[in-house]
DOZA-899385 format. One record per residue (C-alpha): residue number from 1; residue in three letters; y, z, x. Coordinates in nm, 2 decimals, padded with zeros to 4 digits. Layout:
BEGIN
{node NUM,ALA,{Y,Z,X}}
...
END
This chain:
BEGIN
{node 1,MET,{06.43,12.20,03.25}}
{node 2,GLU,{06.09,12.35,03.13}}
{node 3,ILE,{05.82,12.57,03.27}}
{node 4,ASN,{05.44,12.53,03.20}}
{node 5,LEU,{05.37,12.89,03.05}}
{node 6,ASN,{04.98,12.82,03.01}}
{node 7,LYS,{04.97,12.73,03.37}}
{node 8,ILE,{05.15,13.06,03.48}}
{node 9,LYS,{04.92,13.25,03.25}}
{node 10,GLU,{04.61,13.12,03.37}}
{node 11,GLY,{04.71,13.16,03.74}}
{node 12,LYS,{04.75,13.54,03.68}}
{node 13,THR,{04.48,13.81,03.69}}
{node 14,THR,{04.45,14.04,03.39}}
{node 15,GLU,{04.60,14.32,03.58}}
{node 16,GLU,{04.91,14.11,03.65}}
{node 17,LEU,{04.94,14.01,03.29}}
{node 18,LEU,{04.92,14.40,03.20}}
{node 19,LYS,{05.19,14.48,03.46}}
{node 20,PHE,{05.44,14.21,03.28}}
{node 21,GLY,{05.32,14.10,02.95}}
{node 22,ILE,{05.36,14.15,02.59}}
{node 23,ILE,{05.11,14.22,02.30}}
{node 24,ASN,{05.20,14.12,01.94}}
{node 25,ILE,{05.08,14.38,01.71}}
{node 26,ASP,{05.06,14.37,01.34}}
{node 27,LYS,{05.18,14.74,01.23}}
{node 28,PRO,{05.02,14.88,00.95}}
{node 29,LEU,{05.20,15.10,00.69}}
{node 30,GLY,{05.18,15.47,00.80}}
{node 31,PRO,{05.24,15.51,01.17}}
{node 32,THR,{05.59,15.48,01.33}}
{node 33,SER,{05.68,15.19,01.59}}
{node 34,PHE,{05.69,15.45,01.87}}
{node 35,TRP,{05.33,15.58,01.77}}
{node 36,VAL,{05.20,15.21,01.79}}
{node 37,SER,{05.36,15.15,02.12}}
{node 38,GLN,{05.23,15.47,02.26}}
{node 39,TYR,{04.88,15.38,02.12}}
{node 40,VAL,{04.88,15.06,02.30}}
{node 41,LYS,{04.98,15.24,02.63}}
{node 42,ASN,{04.73,15.50,02.61}}
{node 43,ALA,{04.45,15.24,02.52}}
{node 44,LEU,{04.51,15.03,02.83}}
{node 45,GLY,{04.62,15.32,03.05}}
{node 46,LEU,{04.96,15.17,03.13}}
{node 47,SER,{05.26,15.37,03.27}}
{node 48,LYS,{05.50,15.23,03.03}}
{node 49,THR,{05.54,15.04,02.67}}
{node 50,SER,{05.83,14.98,02.44}}
{node 51,HIS,{05.82,14.81,02.11}}
{node 52,LEU,{06.07,14.51,02.03}}
{node 53,GLY,{06.24,14.64,01.71}}
{node 54,THR,{06.17,14.95,01.49}}
{node 55,LEU,{05.98,14.91,01.15}}
{node 56,ASP,{06.01,15.17,00.89}}
{node 57,PRO,{05.67,15.36,00.90}}
{node 58,THR,{05.62,15.41,00.53}}
{node 59,ILE,{05.69,15.09,00.36}}
{node 60,VAL,{05.73,14.83,00.63}}
{node 61,SER,{05.45,14.65,00.82}}
{node 62,GLY,{05.41,14.34,01.02}}
{node 63,VAL,{05.52,14.17,01.35}}
{node 64,LEU,{05.58,14.44,01.62}}
{node 65,PRO,{05.55,14.30,01.96}}
{node 66,VAL,{05.50,14.56,02.24}}
{node 67,ALA,{05.63,14.49,02.57}}
{node 68,LEU,{05.40,14.64,02.88}}
{node 69,ASN,{05.52,14.79,03.18}}
{node 70,ARG,{05.77,14.58,03.37}}
{node 71,ALA,{05.82,14.35,03.05}}
{node 72,CYS,{05.99,14.63,02.90}}
{node 73,ARG,{06.30,14.52,03.10}}
{node 74,LEU,{06.30,14.21,02.87}}
{node 75,ASN,{06.37,14.40,02.55}}
{node 76,GLU,{06.74,14.33,02.55}}
{node 77,TYR,{06.69,13.95,02.58}}
{node 78,LEU,{06.37,13.93,02.32}}
{node 79,MET,{06.49,14.20,02.07}}
{node 80,HIS,{06.81,14.08,01.94}}
{node 81,LYS,{06.69,13.75,01.77}}
{node 82,ASP,{06.66,13.68,01.40}}
{node 83,LYS,{06.40,13.83,01.20}}
{node 84,THR,{06.22,13.70,00.88}}
{node 85,TYR,{06.09,13.93,00.62}}
{node 86,VAL,{05.89,13.90,00.30}}
{node 87,GLY,{05.91,14.18,00.03}}
{node 88,ILE,{05.94,14.30,-00.32}}
{node 89,ILE,{06.25,14.41,-00.48}}
{node 90,ARG,{06.23,14.62,-00.80}}
{node 91,VAL,{06.52,14.59,-01.04}}
{node 92,HIS,{06.63,14.85,-01.29}}
{node 93,LYS,{06.75,14.63,-01.55}}
{node 94,GLU,{06.57,14.31,-01.70}}
{node 95,ILE,{06.70,14.00,-01.53}}
{node 96,SER,{06.58,13.63,-01.50}}
{node 97,ILE,{06.47,13.50,-01.16}}
{node 98,GLU,{06.74,13.24,-01.17}}
{node 99,ASN,{07.01,13.51,-01.22}}
{node 100,LEU,{06.86,13.72,-00.95}}
{node 101,GLN,{06.88,13.43,-00.72}}
{node 102,LYS,{07.25,13.37,-00.81}}
{node 103,THR,{07.31,13.74,-00.71}}
{node 104,ALA,{07.11,13.70,-00.39}}
{node 105,ASN,{07.31,13.40,-00.30}}
{node 106,ASN,{07.64,13.60,-00.30}}
{node 107,PHE,{07.48,13.79,00.01}}
{node 108,ILE,{07.40,13.47,00.22}}
{node 109,GLY,{07.62,13.43,00.53}}
{node 110,LYS,{07.84,13.70,00.68}}
{node 111,ILE,{07.82,14.04,00.53}}
{node 112,ASN,{07.93,14.38,00.61}}
{node 113,GLN,{07.69,14.68,00.62}}
{node 114,ILE,{07.68,15.05,00.64}}
{node 115,PRO,{07.35,15.17,00.79}}
{node 116,PRO,{07.15,15.40,00.57}}
{node 117,LYS,{07.17,15.77,00.60}}
{node 118,ARG,{06.82,15.79,00.74}}
{node 119,SER,{06.88,15.55,01.03}}
{node 120,SER,{06.94,15.65,01.39}}
{node 121,VAL,{07.26,15.46,01.46}}
{node 122,LYS,{07.62,15.54,01.38}}
{node 123,ARG,{07.70,15.49,01.03}}
{node 124,ALA,{07.99,15.26,01.07}}
{node 125,VAL,{08.07,14.92,00.89}}
{node 126,ARG,{07.93,14.64,01.10}}
{node 127,GLU,{07.90,14.25,01.04}}
{node 128,ARG,{07.55,14.09,01.01}}
{node 129,GLU,{07.44,13.75,00.89}}
{node 130,VAL,{07.19,13.66,00.63}}
{node 131,LYS,{07.05,13.33,00.69}}
{node 132,SER,{06.84,13.31,00.37}}
{node 133,PHE,{06.76,13.54,00.08}}
{node 134,ASN,{06.52,13.34,-00.17}}
{node 135,ILE,{06.37,13.49,-00.47}}
{node 136,LEU,{06.01,13.35,-00.50}}
{node 137,GLU,{05.82,13.50,-00.77}}
{node 138,LYS,{05.86,13.75,-01.07}}
{node 139,LYS,{05.62,13.99,-01.23}}
{node 140,ASP,{05.80,14.22,-01.48}}
{node 141,LYS,{06.08,14.39,-01.29}}
{node 142,ASP,{05.94,14.32,-00.94}}
{node 143,PHE,{06.04,14.01,-00.73}}
{node 144,LEU,{05.90,13.87,-00.42}}
{node 145,PHE,{06.16,13.75,-00.19}}
{node 146,LEU,{06.17,13.60,00.17}}
{node 147,SER,{06.47,13.65,00.39}}
{node 148,GLN,{06.58,13.56,00.74}}
{node 149,VAL,{06.86,13.78,00.89}}
{node 150,GLN,{07.03,13.85,01.22}}
{node 151,ALA,{06.87,14.13,01.40}}
{node 152,GLY,{07.00,14.45,01.29}}
{node 153,THR,{07.03,14.37,00.93}}
{node 154,TYR,{06.90,14.65,00.70}}
{node 155,ILE,{06.69,14.48,00.43}}
{node 156,ARG,{06.66,14.79,00.23}}
{node 157,LYS,{07.03,14.82,00.23}}
{node 158,LEU,{07.05,14.45,00.15}}
{node 159,CYS,{06.84,14.50,-00.17}}
{node 160,SER,{07.03,14.80,-00.30}}
{node 161,ASP,{07.36,14.63,-00.23}}
{node 162,ALA,{07.25,14.35,-00.43}}
{node 163,GLY,{07.14,14.59,-00.70}}
{node 164,GLU,{07.47,14.72,-00.74}}
{node 165,LYS,{07.56,14.39,-00.89}}
{node 166,ILE,{07.29,14.37,-01.15}}
{node 167,GLY,{07.25,14.75,-01.27}}
{node 168,GLY,{07.03,14.87,-01.01}}
{node 169,ALA,{06.77,14.76,-00.76}}
{node 170,HIS,{06.56,14.88,-00.47}}
{node 171,MET,{06.33,14.77,-00.19}}
{node 172,LEU,{05.96,14.85,-00.29}}
{node 173,GLU,{05.76,14.70,00.01}}
{node 174,LEU,{05.85,14.49,00.31}}
{node 175,ARG,{05.67,14.28,00.59}}
{node 176,ARG,{05.81,14.14,00.89}}
{node 177,THR,{05.68,13.80,00.95}}
{node 178,GLU,{05.87,13.69,01.24}}
{node 179,ALA,{06.07,13.87,01.51}}
{node 180,GLY,{06.23,13.60,01.72}}
{node 181,ILE,{05.97,13.40,01.90}}
{node 182,PHE,{05.69,13.62,01.76}}
{node 183,ASN,{05.53,13.55,01.45}}
{node 184,GLU,{05.25,13.72,01.23}}
{node 185,GLU,{05.00,13.40,01.29}}
{node 186,SER,{04.97,13.53,01.67}}
{node 187,SER,{04.98,13.90,01.58}}
{node 188,ILE,{04.66,14.13,01.59}}
{node 189,ASN,{04.59,14.43,01.38}}
{node 190,LEU,{04.51,14.78,01.54}}
{node 191,TYR,{04.14,14.73,01.42}}
{node 192,GLU,{04.11,14.41,01.63}}
{node 193,PHE,{04.31,14.57,01.91}}
{node 194,ASP,{04.05,14.85,01.92}}
{node 195,LYS,{03.77,14.59,01.94}}
{node 196,ILE,{03.93,14.41,02.23}}
{node 197,ILE,{03.97,14.73,02.41}}
{node 198,GLU,{03.61,14.81,02.36}}
{node 199,GLU,{03.51,14.47,02.50}}
{node 200,TYR,{03.77,14.53,02.81}}
{node 201,LYS,{03.61,14.86,02.87}}
{node 202,LYS,{03.27,14.67,02.90}}
{node 203,GLY,{03.39,14.44,03.15}}
{node 204,ASN,{03.46,14.16,02.93}}
{node 205,GLU,{03.85,14.06,02.99}}
{node 206,SER,{03.85,13.74,02.78}}
{node 207,PRO,{03.96,13.89,02.44}}
{node 208,LEU,{04.23,14.08,02.59}}
{node 209,ARG,{04.35,13.77,02.81}}
{node 210,LYS,{04.38,13.58,02.49}}
{node 211,VAL,{04.62,13.79,02.32}}
{node 212,LEU,{04.83,13.89,02.63}}
{node 213,VAL,{05.16,13.70,02.64}}
{node 214,SER,{05.30,13.66,02.98}}
{node 215,GLY,{05.65,13.80,03.01}}
{node 216,GLU,{05.77,13.47,03.12}}
{node 217,ILE,{05.79,13.38,02.77}}
{node 218,VAL,{06.16,13.48,02.79}}
{node 219,SER,{06.20,13.14,02.96}}
{node 220,THR,{06.16,12.99,02.62}}
{node 221,ILE,{06.48,13.13,02.49}}
{node 222,LEU,{06.71,13.16,02.80}}
{node 223,PRO,{06.83,12.87,03.02}}
{node 224,ILE,{06.64,12.82,03.33}}
{node 225,ILE,{06.79,12.79,03.68}}
{node 226,LYS,{06.58,12.69,03.99}}
{node 227,ILE,{06.62,12.81,04.34}}
{node 228,ARG,{06.48,12.70,04.69}}
{node 229,LYS,{06.16,12.88,04.77}}
{node 230,ASP,{06.29,12.97,05.12}}
{node 231,VAL,{06.56,13.20,04.97}}
{node 232,VAL,{06.31,13.39,04.73}}
{node 233,LYS,{06.27,13.68,04.99}}
{node 234,LYS,{06.66,13.74,05.01}}
{node 235,VAL,{06.68,13.71,04.63}}
{node 236,LEU,{06.41,13.97,04.57}}
{node 237,THR,{06.62,14.21,04.74}}
{node 238,GLY,{06.89,14.20,04.50}}
{node 239,SER,{07.12,13.91,04.64}}
{node 240,PRO,{07.30,13.71,04.39}}
{node 241,ILE,{07.24,13.33,04.34}}
{node 242,PHE,{07.48,13.14,04.54}}
{node 243,SER,{07.52,12.75,04.51}}
{node 244,SER,{07.35,12.71,04.85}}
{node 245,PHE,{07.04,12.87,04.71}}
{node 246,LEU,{07.00,12.62,04.41}}
{node 247,ALA,{06.69,12.36,04.40}}
{node 248,GLU,{06.86,12.18,04.11}}
{node 249,ILE,{07.20,12.16,03.96}}
{node 250,PRO,{07.21,12.39,03.65}}
{node 251,ASP,{07.26,12.24,03.30}}
{node 252,LYS,{07.63,12.19,03.23}}
{node 253,LYS,{07.57,12.34,02.88}}
{node 254,ILE,{07.51,12.70,03.05}}
{node 255,LYS,{07.85,12.88,03.02}}
{node 256,SER,{07.99,13.18,03.21}}
{node 257,GLY,{07.86,13.50,03.07}}
{node 258,ASP,{07.53,13.35,02.95}}
{node 259,LYS,{07.19,13.51,03.02}}
{node 260,VAL,{06.98,13.28,03.23}}
{node 261,VAL,{06.63,13.32,03.39}}
{node 262,VAL,{06.57,13.21,03.76}}
{node 263,TYR,{06.28,13.05,03.90}}
{node 264,ALA,{06.16,12.94,04.24}}
{node 265,GLU,{05.92,12.65,04.15}}
{node 266,ASP,{05.70,12.82,03.90}}
{node 267,ARG,{05.75,13.17,04.02}}
{node 268,PHE,{05.95,13.38,03.78}}
{node 269,ILE,{06.24,13.56,03.98}}
{node 270,GLY,{06.42,13.75,03.70}}
{node 271,CYS,{06.70,13.76,03.44}}
{node 272,TYR,{07.06,13.70,03.56}}
{node 273,ASN,{07.42,13.69,03.43}}
{node 274,TYR,{07.56,13.35,03.48}}
{node 275,ILE,{07.89,13.36,03.67}}
{node 276,ASN,{07.94,13.00,03.79}}
{node 277,SER,{08.27,13.11,03.98}}
{node 278,LYS,{08.32,12.91,04.33}}
{node 279,ASP,{08.01,12.98,04.52}}
{node 280,LEU,{07.86,13.24,04.30}}
{node 281,ILE,{07.62,13.11,04.04}}
{node 282,ALA,{07.48,13.42,03.90}}
{node 283,LYS,{07.43,13.80,03.93}}
{node 284,PRO,{07.09,13.99,03.89}}
{node 285,GLU,{07.02,14.21,03.57}}
{node 286,PHE,{06.63,14.23,03.62}}
{node 287,VAL,{06.42,14.12,03.92}}
{node 288,LEU,{06.06,14.10,03.90}}
{node 289,ASN,{05.95,14.23,04.26}}
END
């Protein structure tokens, strides 16, 4: 079941996109992720913004999607997805690229991590998955690496833990190139963002519309359920989805407990928890009304 996101975006005004949209910012070194989120909020005169995943302000740059207004409610669905990073690890003792790769291979798969002392989360052992950890190039004691990891994995800790096996190492620099469905190719830096805001204030909405991502993009990662148009009013007031509301039979691959999005034709209704018990199909978690 597919939704034409381009058609949905084209059918919205710029104001509607700002009420339920996302801008993919390329965060520079220096500012915090919160600062970038607030910068976008103030520049666009919005009531609320939130970023999709914190980046260390001093040594980490890259993909930082910023949710706008009602799209902030999508964070839990968009945030907890795999991330891809490219970075530099500095070893403390001489080692070949082949031997460093052998060490890195030991950290691919399920690993246990304790968050760094400077992190804001509880320092308890937690399991995370490293999908890839590839050593690409060497220059003296600095190695360029590429790694795809489960959300919540600390790359700095991954580097230092690997370093313990080879006489020490630490992360020197890091850049996030992908955060779930967002990548660096579609991101804009703050200089480009400022230029877009200048044009917007002059009445030229085109550059801003080009970079605004409609909140319906969540439909690319969650299963879609379609309901009849005549029950929309009832659903928008908080009613669960009952079997009698359905316009189409849901995909059999959807399991109880899965998160789903609900549409009435091409209209996004909200995000739901799939129940599929007797007449009850899904309960609302976020309704866009």
